[in-house]
N, C-alpha and C positions, 0 to 999 in steps of 0.2 A: 338597801340592806346586802342584797347579793352583789351588787357592784362594788360596794368596799372590799367584799369578800375576794374577789376577783383582782381588784387593784392590789391588795396586801399580797395575794401569790405572785402576782406579777412582780411586784416590787422585790420579794423574796428571792426569787428565781433570777433577776438581773444581779440582785447583790452576789448570790453565789457564784453567776457566771463572771463578775467584774471583779471577784477576788481571786479566781481560779486562773484568769487571763495571764497575768504576769507571769506566773510560774509555768504555763503552756508556752508563752512568747521566750521563756528563757534561753532556750536552743540548749543544744548538745544533749548528751546524755546524762542521766540523773548520777548523781555521786553513787560511787561503789557499781557503774555499769560497766559492761564489758559484753564480751560475745556469747551471743544466746542462740537455740535454735540451729544449731550447728547439722549440716545435713550433708550426706556424700552420695554421687551418683554415677557409677552402681556400687552397691555395697560388697559385691564381688568383682573384682576387675583381674585381667590377665597381666603378666608381665609385660612391659612394653607399651599397655596401653594409658589411656588417660581416665583421670579421676576428676569429676566436677563437685567443686565444694561449695556451699551455699551458708550463708550466716546471715545472723541479724547483732546490732548494736555496734559495730564498728564504724562508727560515723565520718572517722578520719583515715579509714584504712585499716591493714593490719598484716599479719604475716601468719603463714600456715607452716607447718614443719612437721616432718616424719622420718622415721628410718628407709622408708619404702621409694622416696620421691626428694628431690632437691626442694629448697623451702622456696616457698612461692608467695605472692603478696596478694591481698584481699583488696578488691575495689573497694571506694569509700562510697556512702550514702547511706539509706535505708536498710538496705538489702545488700549483702556482701558476697561477690562472686570470686573464685578463684580456680584454675583449672591444672593439675599437676600431673605430670608423666611418670609413671611407675617405673623404678629401675628395670633394665632387661634381666640384672642378677639376682634380683629381688628374690629371697627365699620364699618359697610358697608357704603361706600361713595367716593368721591372725597379726593384723598391725592396730597401730593407733596414731590420729593425728591431733595435732594441739594447733588451736587457733588462738592467737594473741593480739588484741587491738594495739594500735599505737597510743591510746590515749586512756589505756587500762593497763592495770597489772595483771587482772584477772584472765584466767585462762581455760578455755573449755576443750572437752577431748570427743572424738567419736572414734570407733572401731569401723574397719574393713578388711577386708579378706583378700589377699592376694593368691590367684589361681595359678596353676603352673602351664606354663604354654603361651603362645602368642596369640591363641584364639583362634577366631574364623577367618579366613583371608578373603575379604568380600570382593578381590578380584580388582579390576582397573576401573570399573565402571564406565566401559567405553571410553577411556580415554586414548587406549590403544587400537590402532587402526589396522586393516588387514594385512596380514603377511603377503610376501611374494607369490608363495604355493596358492593361498585362499583366491589372490586376483587372477592367477593362471587357470585355475580350474573353474571361476566365475564367469571369464572371458568363455573358456571352451563351450561351456552349458548355454551362455547368449547365443554364440556362435552358431552350435546346434540346434537350437529353438529357431533362430532365423533361417537356415537354410531349410529346416523342416518345413517351416511354415512357407516358404516360396515354392518349394516343391507339391504343397498340398494343394496352395490357390494354382499353381499352372497346370496341375493334373486335373482339378474341378473345372477351370475354365475349358480345356480341350474336350472335356466329356459334355459340358453344356454346348458347345459348339456343334456339336455332332447331333444332338438330339434335335 
């Protein structure tokens, strides 16, 4: 009796999976699909900085547009990415961007804030070498240390010979 119940349940589950498989394998977004889960990083960005946009649902890519930057293209795939550079002359304040997939008329929006100024200047990160002045000062310090060390060793040697 128990075996027949287990067999019935297994057949019911197999039938449900079998009927659902063609719909899952059909590929592409479902009808009415389009961009979903649009995120921006950072949500507060300085003039001239870059903004990363992530979306889902644009399987064959798409476009992102805003008044704060030139139109950029979304990558294709399950998760879509784009990077936009905010205009240097963008007026500080609240902006929104619009994401539109290539294969859908649906548009998703997300807001972000443009901050005044260029943000922190992180420097050159070690890309610039030392200047001529720094090299001269460094060489003088190294030379002075070498002469001082030689005098110390010579004087110590003289003292140890006398004893």
